[in-house]
N, C-alpha and C positions, 0 to 999 in steps of 0.2 A: 143546376140552379147553388149563385153565390151564396153563402152563411149572411142573414139576415140579420144585425143588429138591434135588440131591443133592452140594451143596457147600454153601461159606461163604463167603461176605462179611466182607470186612474195611475198616476205613478207611483203608490205600492202597493199595486195590486194589475201588475204587466201579464195578468194570465187569462184568454182567452176561451173560454167554453163553448164550445160548438154541437148543440144536440141538435142526432137525428132523427129524419121523421120514425113518427111514432113512438120517438120514448119520453115516455113521463114518469116524473120523479115525483112526481104526488110530494111536491114542496114547491111553497113558494122560492122562485126565483129569485127574490129579490132580498132574501136571504143569504144567498149563496155571496161571497166578496170578489165575485169574479164578472167580467161584460162575458153576458149570456149573449148568446147566436142560434141562431137555428137556421134548419139546413137540409132539405127533398134533399138533395144527393151528398150519397157519402165520400164519392169522389169526387167531390168540385168542395168541398168541405173546408179546405185547407186553400183554397184559394186566399190568394194576399193574406195567405200571413206573416210577410214580409213585417216587422219593423213589433210585432209581439212576440215576447220571450219565449212561452211556449204557448199552443195548443193545444186543447184535449179532445177530442170528438168520444161524444157516450155515442155506444152505435145502441139499439133492441137485440140482444139477440135471435127472438122470438123471429128478426125480421131478415137476420145475416145469415147466413148458413158458409161456416165457418170450412166443413167439408170439400165445398164444390168453390171451383176458384172467384174468387171476388178484384176489382182493381183496386176497392182498397187495401188488398194485405201488400199489392205489389206496391201501395207507395208509405203500411207501415216500413221505419229501416232507415228513407230513404230522405226523410229530411231530419234534423237535429235536431229540431224545434216545436214538430207532432208529434202528440200520442193519442192512443185509445184503448176506451174503456170501456166492456160491453154490459149491460143490463139485463138483471132476469130476474122474474116472480120468482124464481126455481132451479138456484145452479147446483150442479150436482158435477161430480168429485170429475168424469169425463170431460163435463165441455171448460172443467177451468183449464186442462191438460193441453182438448185441444185450440182453446182463446189465446194459451202461452206459448204452446208453440208455433199458434201463426202472429205472433209477433204481435198482439197488446197487452197491455201495462196492469191492466186490474181490470176487477171484478164486482157489481154491485149489485143489490140488489133496488129494488124497483121503489121500495119501504122503505129510505135509511133515512134519517135522519139528517137535518142540512149541516151541521157540527160535520157527523159522519165525513158525506163528501166533502167536506171543502176539505178536510185530514186524507184523504181516497186520490185528490189533486191534485193536491201539493207534497203527497208523497211521490207519483208518479215523476209532476216536473221534476221532483231534486232526482231523479233516478232509480226511487225502488219502484218495485211489485206491489201491489196490491189485493192480494188473494187471501182464503183462509190459511191460516197454516198448517193445518192439516197439505197441502194439495201440494203446497211448495215442498213438505218434506217428502212425498211421496216422490214429486218429479225429481228431486234428491240422491232419492231410494233410489231409481231408475236410471240415473244418467251412470249410479256404481253397480246392475245390475253386472256390469263382468268381472267385478270382485267378489263380489259379493255370491255371486249364481257356483262360483268356480267353484267356492270352497268348498261346497255340498257335495255328500259323498253320494251315490246313485240311489238308495233310499234314499236320502233326505229330502231327495229331490223328485221320488216319485211322490213324496207327503206332501209334498209341498203343494206340486200341483195339485194333489186331491184335493187340498182343502181350499184351494183360489174354485174347486168347483160345489166347492156347499157340505160337503162330507162332512162328518163328526167322527173324534179315532174308532168309535167303536165298526163305523161303515169302513174307513178308510185299512182297521183291522180285519174286517170281509173278505171285503175287494183287496186286500195284498195276501189272507192264510195268514198272516201272525198275529198276536195276543193285543187287547187293547195301550198293555199295559208298553209294549217295542212301541208300539207307535208313540204314546206319551213320553217316550226314551226320546225319541229320534222326533219328534216334536220341540222337544226343550232343549237339543243342539240346534236345530236349526235357526230357535229363535236368536241364538246366541252369535249364530254367526247374521245371521244377516243387521241384528240388532232389534228386533224384532219383541216384542211383549205381550200380546195378548193376540189370541184366532181372526180378530175381526181387521184386526193389521195388514195377519199374514196375507185371509186369502184379500184383501185387498190391493197388498203390492203387488200377490200376483197377478190379480185380474188387472191391474196398469204392465205390465211387465210385458202380458201377450196384449193388449190394446196397443202398444209400442210395436213391436214385433209384426199387428196387421198392417200399422200404420207406414212400416217401413217399405218403400217402389222395389218390386220384384228383380233383381238382379238381370242380366242374362248371361248367361253362361260363356264359361271362356271360348272367344273363336266365333260366339257366334253373331254378330256385327262384321266383325268381317266374315261373311257369311254370308250375307247380307248384301253390304255392298258387293264379292265378288255372282253374287244369284244378279244383281240388279245390272252391272254392269255386262 
C-alpha cells in the first residue's frame, strides 16, 4: 500500500519522512519540518519518491527482523534519494551493528525530542550516519581487526579472549596458571596495541569481533563446488 500524505511539503524542506506501520514517535508530527507520510507496507514505502529530494523511512525495529531476508533490505542502496532509520525503545549495541550492516542510516529512540529527530533526519539526508558514537567507534575497530589482533602475542590473545568471556584478572590468572601481576602486565600491553582504555571496552570489542566472525558466511572448502557440480552431472 503506497504511503499516504498527512502533511505538506515546502520549497525549503523537500524531504519526505515516511512512518512505517507501528512507528510511534511520541511527539506531534506538526513539530517536524518535513512532509510526513504513513505507510502500512515498508516494501512500498518508496513508491512515488520521484520529485522529492530525499525520502527517509522510519521503521520500528521491534516489527522488523534484521536477521531474516526482507525485501526492504534489498531496496536500501538502490535508490540514491532514499534512507532508512530504525526506531527502538531499547537500542543495544549488537542491534546497532546489525542495522548498520543491513544498510540503515540511523537509529533513534521512540521518545526522542522533535529537535533530535529533525537533526537525525537532516544528518542522514546529508550522507551521515546517526548512531551512538561508541557504536561507530566499535564498528571502525572491527574493520581494523586484522591489524590490531595480529599485533597481539599468543598469551595476549588468550587473555583478550578470556576478558571477552567476562573473567577478571584473578580468574584469568587461575585459568592460565600464571600470577595476577603477569595478567595485569599483558592486559596493559594489549590495551596499548588495540587502542583500548578500559576493561569494558576490551570486553565489548572482543564480543563484537566474535559476533562478526559468527555472522560471516561459511566458505566451502577448495574444490567443494567443483565436486558438487561433478557429482550432479
